[in-house]
DRENBA-965701 format. One record per atom (N, C-alpha, C, CB): residue number from 1; residue in three letters; atom name; x, y, z. Coordinates in nm, 2 decimals, decimal comma. Glycine has a CB too. Example, Ala and Ser with C-alpha at 12.3 -4.5 7.8 and 13.67 -1.06 7.14 Angstrom:
  seq  type  atom      px      py      pz
    1   ALA     N    1,32   -0,57    0,78
    1   ALA    CA    1,23   -0,45    0,78
    1   ALA     C    1,32   -0,33    0,78
    1   ALA    CB    1,13   -0,45    0,90
    2   SER     N    1,28   -0,22    0,71
    2   SER    CA    1,37   -0,11    0,71
    2   SER     C    1,29    0,00    0,79
    2   SER    CB    1,41   -0,06    0,57
END
This chain:
  seq  type  atom      px      py      pz
    1   MET     N    3,27    5,42    0,17
    1   MET    CA    3,30    5,47    0,33
    1   MET     C    3,20    5,37    0,39
    1   MET    CB    3,26    5,65    0,38
    2   THR     N    3,28    5,27    0,48
    2   THR    CA    3,20    5,24    0,57
    2   THR     C    3,15    5,30    0,73
    2   THR    CB    3,25    5,16    0,58
    3   ASP     N    3,02    5,28    0,84
    3   ASP    CA    3,06    5,35    0,94
    3   ASP     C    3,14    5,29    1,03
    3   ASP    CB    2,98    5,40    0,99
    4   ALA     N    3,21    5,34    1,10
    4   ALA    CA    3,27    5,29    1,24
    4   ALA     C    3,19    5,26    1,38
    4   ALA    CB    3,36    5,39    1,28
    5   PRO     N    3,22    5,15    1,39
    5   PRO    CA    3,14    5,10    1,50
    5   PRO     C    3,12    5,18    1,65
    5   PRO    CB    3,19    4,97    1,53
    6   TYR     N    3,20    5,29    1,62
    6   TYR    CA    3,21    5,38    1,75
    6   TYR     C    3,20    5,52    1,66
    6   TYR    CB    3,37    5,37    1,87
    7   ARG     N    3,15    5,62    1,79
    7   ARG    CA    3,13    5,79    1,70
    7   ARG     C    3,25    5,90    1,72
    7   ARG    CB    2,96    5,88    1,79
    8   ARG     N    3,30    5,95    1,63
    8   ARG    CA    3,41    6,02    1,63
    8   ARG     C    3,40    6,14    1,65
    8   ARG    CB    3,47    6,02    1,53
    9   LEU     N    3,47    6,21    1,72
    9   LEU    CA    3,48    6,36    1,79
    9   LEU     C    3,53    6,41    1,65
    9   LEU    CB    3,60    6,39    1,95
   10   LEU     N    3,46    6,52    1,54
   10   LEU    CA    3,53    6,55    1,44
   10   LEU     C    3,47    6,73    1,40
   10   LEU    CB    3,51    6,43    1,32
   11   ARG     N    3,55    6,78    1,35
   11   ARG    CA    3,51    6,90    1,31
   11   ARG     C    3,47    6,88    1,16
   11   ARG    CB    3,62    7,00    1,33
   12   PRO     N    3,32    6,93    1,15
   12   PRO    CA    3,25    6,96    1,02
   12   PRO     C    3,26    6,99    0,94
   12   PRO    CB    3,20    7,00    1,00
   13   LEU     N    3,30    7,01    0,78
   13   LEU    CA    3,31    7,13    0,70
   13   LEU     C    3,18    7,24    0,67
   13   LEU    CB    3,35    7,07    0,58
   14   ASP     N    3,03    7,17    0,72
   14   ASP    CA    2,95    7,26    0,64
   14   ASP     C    2,90    7,35    0,76
   14   ASP    CB    2,84    7,19    0,55
   15   ASP     N    2,90    7,30    0,90
   15   ASP    CA    2,83    7,40    1,00
   15   ASP     C    2,91    7,48    1,07
   15   ASP    CB    2,75    7,33    1,10
   16   ARG     N    2,99    7,53    1,05
   16   ARG    CA    3,09    7,61    1,12
   16   ARG     C    3,10    7,73    1,12
   16   ARG    CB    3,18    7,59    1,10
   17   ILE     N    3,12    7,82    1,23
   17   ILE    CA    3,15    7,97    1,25
   17   ILE     C    3,23    8,00    1,24
   17   ILE    CB    3,13    8,02    1,33
   18   VAL     N    3,33    7,97    1,34
   18   VAL    CA    3,51    7,97    1,34
   18   VAL     C    3,55    7,85    1,30
   18   VAL    CB    3,60    8,00    1,49
   19   ALA     N    3,57    7,75    1,38
   19   ALA    CA    3,66    7,63    1,30
   19   ALA     C    3,56    7,53    1,35
   19   ALA    CB    3,85    7,61    1,34
   20   GLY     N    3,47    7,52    1,35
   20   GLY    CA    3,38    7,39    1,36
   20   GLY     C    3,37    7,28    1,52
   20   GLY    CB    3,45    7,29    1,21
   21   VAL     N    3,46    7,36    1,61
   21   VAL    CA    3,45    7,27    1,73
   21   VAL     C    3,31    7,28    1,74
   21   VAL    CB    3,53    7,31    1,87
   22   CYS     N    3,28    7,38    1,80
   22   CYS    CA    3,15    7,39    1,87
   22   CYS     C    3,03    7,28    1,78
   22   CYS    CB    3,10    7,57    1,88
   23   SER     N    3,06    7,24    1,72
   23   SER    CA    2,95    7,20    1,57
   23   SER     C    3,00    7,05    1,56
   23   SER    CB    2,99    7,32    1,37
   24   GLY     N    3,15    7,01    1,59
   24   GLY    CA    3,19    6,89    1,58
   24   GLY     C    3,12    6,85    1,73
   24   GLY    CB    3,34    6,88    1,55
   25   ILE     N    3,12    6,91    1,87
   25   ILE    CA    3,09    6,86    2,02
   25   ILE     C    2,91    6,81    1,97
   25   ILE    CB    3,12    7,01    2,17
   26   GLY     N    2,84    6,88    1,93
   26   GLY    CA    2,72    6,91    1,94
   26   GLY     C    2,67    6,80    1,83
   26   GLY    CB    2,70    7,07    1,92
   27   ARG     N    2,74    6,76    1,76
   27   ARG    CA    2,73    6,61    1,68
   27   ARG     C    2,77    6,54    1,78
   27   ARG    CB    2,81    6,58    1,55
   28   TYR     N    2,86    6,52    1,78
   28   TYR    CA    2,89    6,34    1,93
   28   TYR     C    2,81    6,35    1,97
   28   TYR    CB    3,01    6,32    2,09
   29   PHE     N    2,74    6,46    2,06
   29   PHE    CA    2,65    6,44    2,19
   29   PHE     C    2,50    6,45    2,17
   29   PHE    CB    2,69    6,54    2,31
   30   GLY     N    2,50    6,46    2,03
   30   GLY    CA    2,37    6,46    1,94
   30   GLY     C    2,29    6,59    2,03
   30   GLY    CB    2,27    6,28    1,93
   31   VAL     N    2,37    6,72    2,06
   31   VAL    CA    2,27    6,83    2,08
   31   VAL     C    2,26    6,92    1,96
   31   VAL    CB    2,31    6,92    2,21
   32   ASP     N    2,22    7,06    1,95
   32   ASP    CA    2,21    7,15    1,90
   32   ASP     C    2,34    7,25    1,90
   32   ASP    CB    2,11    7,18    1,95
   33   PRO     N    2,41    7,24    1,82
   33   PRO    CA    2,52    7,32    1,83
   33   PRO     C    2,54    7,48    1,88
   33   PRO    CB    2,57    7,31    1,72
   34   VAL     N    2,40    7,52    1,87
   34   VAL    CA    2,37    7,64    1,91
   34   VAL     C    2,41    7,66    2,05
   34   VAL    CB    2,22    7,66    1,88
   35   LEU     N    2,34    7,54    2,12
   35   LEU    CA    2,37    7,52    2,25
   35   LEU     C    2,51    7,51    2,30
   35   LEU    CB    2,31    7,42    2,27
   36   ILE     N    2,59    7,45    2,23
   36   ILE    CA    2,72    7,43    2,28
   36   ILE     C    2,81    7,54    2,24
   36   ILE    CB    2,77    7,30    2,25
   37   ARG     N    2,73    7,64    2,17
   37   ARG    CA    2,78    7,78    2,15
   37   ARG     C    2,74    7,86    2,28
   37   ARG    CB    2,73    7,86    2,01
   38   VAL     N    2,65    7,87    2,30
   38   VAL    CA    2,58    7,94    2,42
   38   VAL     C    2,65    7,90    2,57
   38   VAL    CB    2,41    7,88    2,42
   39   ALA     N    2,67    7,78    2,59
   39   ALA    CA    2,73    7,73    2,70
   39   ALA     C    2,86    7,77    2,69
   39   ALA    CB    2,71    7,60    2,72
   40   PHE     N    2,91    7,75    2,58
   40   PHE    CA    3,07    7,81    2,58
   40   PHE     C    3,07    7,91    2,62
   40   PHE    CB    3,15    7,81    2,47
   41   ILE     N    3,00    8,02    2,58
   41   ILE    CA    3,04    8,18    2,60
   41   ILE     C    2,98    8,21    2,75
   41   ILE    CB    2,95    8,28    2,46
   42   ILE     N    2,90    8,10    2,78
   42   ILE    CA    2,84    8,11    2,97
   42   ILE     C    2,98    8,08    3,00
   42   ILE    CB    2,70    7,97    3,06
   43   PHE     N    3,07    7,97    2,99
   43   PHE    CA    3,17    7,89    3,01
   43   PHE     C    3,30    8,04    3,03
   43   PHE    CB    3,18    7,77    2,87
   44   ALA     N    3,30    8,02    2,92
   44   ALA    CA    3,39    8,17    2,92
   44   ALA     C    3,40    8,29    2,99
   44   ALA    CB    3,36    8,22    2,82
   45   ALA     N    3,26    8,29    2,98
   45   ALA    CA    3,21    8,42    3,12
   45   ALA     C    3,26    8,39    3,26
   45   ALA    CB    3,04    8,42    3,15
   46   VAL     N    3,21    8,25    3,30
   46   VAL    CA    3,22    8,24    3,42
   46   VAL     C    3,35    8,25    3,45
   46   VAL    CB    3,16    8,14    3,46
   47   THR     N    3,44    8,13    3,35
   47   THR    CA    3,59    8,14    3,37
   47   THR     C    3,66    8,29    3,41
   47   THR    CB    3,64    8,08    3,22
   48   TRP     N    3,63    8,38    3,35
   48   TRP    CA    3,70    8,52    3,31
   48   TRP     C    3,80    8,51    3,19
   48   TRP    CB    3,78    8,57    3,44
   49   GLY     N    3,76    8,44    3,11
   49   GLY    CA    3,78    8,39    2,97
   49   GLY     C    3,91    8,28    2,94
   49   GLY    CB    3,81    8,54    2,88
   50   ALA     N    3,94    8,21    3,05
   50   ALA    CA    4,03    8,14    3,09
   50   ALA     C    3,93    8,01    2,99
   50   ALA    CB    4,07    8,14    3,27
   51   ALA     N    3,87    7,98    2,95
   51   ALA    CA    3,80    7,87    2,89
   51   ALA     C    3,84    7,94    2,72
   51   ALA    CB    3,62    7,85    2,95
   52   LEU     N    3,84    8,06    2,70
   52   LEU    CA    3,91    8,06    2,59
   52   LEU     C    3,99    8,03    2,52
   52   LEU    CB    3,93    8,11    2,58
   53   LEU     N    4,09    8,00    2,62
   53   LEU    CA    4,20    7,90    2,54
   53   LEU     C    4,20    7,73    2,56
   53   LEU    CB    4,36    7,94    2,60
   54   ALA     N    4,02    7,74    2,54
   54   ALA    CA    4,05    7,61    2,51
   54   ALA     C    4,01    7,56    2,39
   54   ALA    CB    4,02    7,53    2,59
   55   TYR     N    3,94    7,69    2,35
   55   TYR    CA    3,92    7,67    2,21
   55   TYR     C    4,01    7,68    2,13
   55   TYR    CB    3,84    7,72    2,17
   56   PRO     N    4,05    7,74    2,09
   56   PRO    CA    4,24    7,67    1,99
   56   PRO     C    4,28    7,60    2,04
   56   PRO    CB    4,38    7,75    1,95
   57   LEU     N    4,26    7,50    2,15
   57   LEU    CA    4,35    7,34    2,17
   57   LEU     C    4,28    7,26    2,12
   57   LEU    CB    4,39    7,28    2,32
   58   CYS     N    4,14    7,29    2,09
   58   CYS    CA    4,04    7,21    2,06
   58   CYS     C    4,04    7,22    1,88
   58   CYS    CB    3,89    7,27    2,15
   59   TRP     N    4,08    7,29    1,92
   59   TRP    CA    4,07    7,33    1,73
   59   TRP     C    4,19    7,25    1,67
   59   TRP    CB    4,09    7,53    1,68
   60   PHE     N    4,27    7,24    1,76
   60   PHE    CA    4,40    7,17    1,72
   60   PHE     C    4,38    7,00    1,74
   60   PHE    CB    4,53    7,24    1,83
   61   LEU     N    4,33    6,98    1,84
   61   LEU    CA    4,36    6,86    1,88
   61   LEU     C    4,20    6,77    1,79
   61   LEU    CB    4,38    6,85    2,07
   62   ILE     N    4,08    6,84    1,78
   62   ILE    CA    3,97    6,74    1,71
   62   ILE     C    4,00    6,79    1,56
   62   ILE    CB    3,78    6,76    1,77
   63   PRO     N    4,01    6,62    1,54
   63   PRO    CA    4,03    6,67    1,36
   63   PRO     C    3,92    6,70    1,25
   63   PRO    CB    4,10    6,55    1,28
   64   GLU     N    3,94    6,75    1,15
   64   GLU    CA    3,86    6,79    1,09
   64   GLU     C    3,81    6,63    1,00
   64   GLU    CB    3,92    6,92    1,02
   65   ASP     N    3,70    6,66    0,97
   65   ASP    CA    3,59    6,60    0,88
   65   ASP     C    3,65    6,59    0,72
   65   ASP    CB    3,45    6,72    0,89
   66   ARG     N    3,69    6,51    0,68
   66   ARG    CA    3,71    6,48    0,56
   66   ARG     C    3,60    6,42    0,46
   66   ARG    CB    3,80    6,40    0,57
   67   PRO     N    3,58    6,52    0,35
   67   PRO    CA    3,46    6,50    0,25
   67   PRO     C    3,50    6,33    0,16
   67   PRO    CB    3,46    6,68    0,11
   68   ILE     N    3,38    6,28    0,15
   68   ILE    CA    3,38    6,18    0,07
   68   ILE     C    3,44    6,14   -0,06
   68   ILE    CB    3,29    6,16    0,05
   69   ALA     N    3,56    6,15   -0,11
   69   ALA    CA    3,63    6,10   -0,24
   69   ALA     C    3,51    6,13   -0,30
   69   ALA    CB    3,70    5,95   -0,26
   70   PRO     N    3,49    6,14   -0,47
   70   PRO    CA    3,34    6,07   -0,56
   70   PRO     C    3,44    5,99   -0,63
   70   PRO    CB    3,22    6,17   -0,68
   71   THR     N    3,37    5,89   -0,70
   71   THR    CA    3,37    5,82   -0,80
   71   THR     C    3,40    5,89   -0,91
   71   THR    CB    3,27    5,77   -0,80
   72   PRO     N    3,55    5,81   -0,95
   72   PRO    CA    3,56    5,91   -1,08
   72   PRO     C    3,46    5,83   -1,18
   72   PRO    CB    3,72    5,93   -1,15
   73   SER     N    3,46    5,93   -1,28
   73   SER    CA    3,40    5,92   -1,39
   73   SER     C    3,43    5,83   -1,54
   73   SER    CB    3,39    6,04   -1,41
   74   TRP     N    3,56    5,86   -1,54
   74   TRP    CA    3,69    5,82   -1,64
   74   TRP     C    3,75    5,67   -1,58
   74   TRP    CB    3,84    5,95   -1,63
   75   ARG     N    3,79    5,55   -1,66
   75   ARG    CA    3,85    5,46   -1,65
   75   ARG     C    3,94    5,48   -1,68
   75   ARG    CB    3,82    5,37   -1,68
   76   ASP     N    4,07    5,40   -1,56
   76   ASP    CA    4,20    5,41   -1,55
   76   ASP     C    4,26    5,28   -1,67
   76   ASP    CB    4,23    5,38   -1,38
   77   PRO     N    4,28    5,36   -1,78
   77   PRO    CA    4,43    5,32   -1,91
   77   PRO     C    4,50    5,18   -1,82
   77   PRO    CB    4,59    5,50   -1,94
   78   SER     N    4,55    5,13   -1,69
   78   SER    CA    4,57    5,07   -1,61
   78   SER     C    4,49    4,94   -1,61
   78   SER    CB    4,56    5,16   -1,52
   79   ASP     N    4,35    4,94   -1,63
   79   ASP    CA    4,25    4,87   -1,54
   79   ASP     C    4,29    4,72   -1,70
   79   ASP    CB    4,04    4,99   -1,52
   80   PRO     N    4,29    4,62   -1,66
   80   PRO    CA    4,30    4,55   -1,74
   80   PRO     C    4,18    4,50   -1,82
   80   PRO    CB    4,36    4,46   -1,68
   81   THR     N    4,07    4,54   -1,78
   81   THR    CA    3,95    4,59   -1,84
   81   THR     C    3,89    4,68   -1,91
   81   THR    CB    3,91    4,61   -1,78
   82   TRP     N    4,03    4,76   -1,95
   82   TRP    CA    4,02    4,94   -2,03
   82   TRP     C    3,92    4,89   -2,16
   82   TRP    CB    4,24    5,03   -2,11
   83   GLY     N    4,02    4,81   -2,22
   83   GLY    CA    3,96    4,78   -2,34
   83   GLY     C    3,81    4,76   -2,39
   83   GLY    CB    4,01    4,68   -2,35
   84   ARG     N    3,79    4,68   -2,27
   84   ARG    CA    3,65    4,61   -2,32
   84   ARG     C    3,50    4,68   -2,30
   84   ARG    CB    3,64    4,49   -2,25
   85   PRO     N    3,42    4,66   -2,36
   85   PRO    CA    3,34    4,78   -2,38
   85   PRO     C    3,23    4,71   -2,22
   85   PRO    CB    3,26    4,80   -2,58
   86   THR     N    3,18    4,84   -2,16
   86   THR    CA    3,12    4,87   -2,07
   86   THR     C    2,96    4,76   -2,07
   86   THR    CB    3,10    5,03   -2,09
   87   ALA     N    2,96    4,74   -1,93
   87   ALA    CA    2,78    4,69   -1,93
   87   ALA     C    2,65    4,82   -1,93
   87   ALA    CB    2,75    4,59   -1,77
END
């Protein structure tokens, strides 16, 4: 997999508490996800809970990071070089 020439906002699979929204935002901006989580809690308290509507919206809009598919250890029989010995 090649790296994209731009950063992508994705929800990671490994560093999440609920859905990975804060972790994805933290990785995108290069900030510790704990700081994003604390800022979100403060923002939710200041807006009397209105910010809590933003979390499910971000959960829906930010795509989930997909793991890189491992290369298969078996050889495909439809490959024309299937019967030949491997180097």
